[in-house]
C-alpha positions as CSV (number, residue, x, y, z in Angstrom):
1,X,0.1,0.4,0.1
2,X,1.2,3.6,-0.3
3,X,0.8,6.4,1.6
4,X,-2.5,8.1,-0.1
5,X,-4.6,4.8,0.5
6,X,-6.8,4.1,3.5
7,X,-5.6,1.8,5.2
8,X,-8.1,-1.3,5.9
9,X,-10.3,-1.0,9.0
10,X,-12.4,-4.1,10.4
11,X,-11.9,-7.2,9.0
12,X,-10.5,-6.7,5.6
13,X,-7.6,-5.4,7.8
14,X,-7.3,-9.2,9.2
15,X,-7.7,-10.2,5.1
16,X,-4.4,-10.8,3.1
17,X,-4.9,-8.8,-0.5
18,X,-1.8,-9.7,-2.2
19,X,-2.8,-7.4,-5.6
20,X,-2.9,-4.6,-3.4
21,X,0.5,-5.0,-2.2
22,X,1.6,-5.7,-5.4
23,X,3.8,-2.4,-7.7
24,X,2.5,-2.2,-11.1
25,X,6.0,-3.7,-12.4
26,X,5.8,-6.6,-10.1
27,X,2.0,-7.5,-11.9
28,X,3.9,-6.9,-15.3
29,X,6.0,-9.1,-15.0
30,X,3.8,-11.5,-13.8
31,X,2.6,-11.2,-16.9
32,X,4.7,-10.6,-19.1
33,X,7.2,-13.7,-17.6
34,X,3.4,-16.5,-18.5
35,X,4.1,-15.4,-22.1
36,X,5.6,-18.2,-23.5
37,X,4.8,-18.3,-27.5
38,X,2.7,-16.2,-29.9
39,X,2.1,-15.9,-33.6
40,X,3.9,-12.7,-35.4
41,X,5.2,-10.9,-38.1
42,X,8.7,-10.5,-37.7
43,X,8.1,-6.7,-38.2
44,X,6.1,-7.0,-35.3
45,X,8.7,-8.0,-32.8
46,X,11.2,-5.8,-33.6
47,X,8.6,-3.0,-33.4
48,X,8.0,-4.3,-29.9
49,X,11.7,-4.9,-29.2
50,X,12.0,-1.1,-29.3
51,X,9.0,0.0,-27.8
52,X,10.1,-2.9,-24.6
53,X,13.1,-0.7,-24.1
54,X,12.3,2.3,-23.0
55,X,10.8,0.0,-19.9
56,X,14.3,-0.8,-19.0
57,X,15.4,2.6,-17.2
58,X,11.9,2.4,-15.1
59,X,12.3,2.5,-11.4
60,X,10.5,-0.7,-10.2
61,X,13.0,-3.6,-10.0
62,X,10.0,-5.7,-11.3
63,X,9.3,-4.1,-14.3
64,X,13.1,-3.7,-15.3
65,X,13.4,-7.3,-15.2
66,X,10.1,-7.8,-16.8
67,X,11.2,-5.4,-19.9
68,X,14.5,-7.6,-20.3
69,X,13.6,-10.4,-20.2
70,X,10.7,-10.1,-22.8
71,X,12.6,-8.2,-25.1
72,X,15.2,-10.7,-24.3
73,X,12.9,-13.0,-25.5
74,X,11.3,-10.9,-28.5
75,X,15.3,-10.9,-29.7
76,X,16.3,-14.5,-30.0
77,X,12.5,-14.8,-32.2
78,X,13.7,-12.3,-34.8
79,X,17.2,-13.7,-35.0
80,X,15.8,-17.7,-35.4
81,X,12.8,-16.2,-37.5
82,X,13.9,-17.6,-40.6
83,X,15.1,-15.7,-43.9
84,X,12.5,-15.3,-46.2
85,X,13.5,-17.2,-49.6
86,X,14.4,-14.3,-52.8
């Protein structure tokens, strides 16, 4: 919880809420790291790799970690793509 959110009261204070404690970066990391397979054109992979590169400098360490892991996968998929026949 952040200081801008009110503290839980009553019975809700006794019930753990993991989602309320997770940072946006931690939630993104969880979602992105579960991505295992997708079929998209190579230019889309390249664009995604460029866009996610900006997250490598995010202040949240979980976001940086997830962005790095996903970008590595994107770049590996680009390199593994078979070249088109002439």
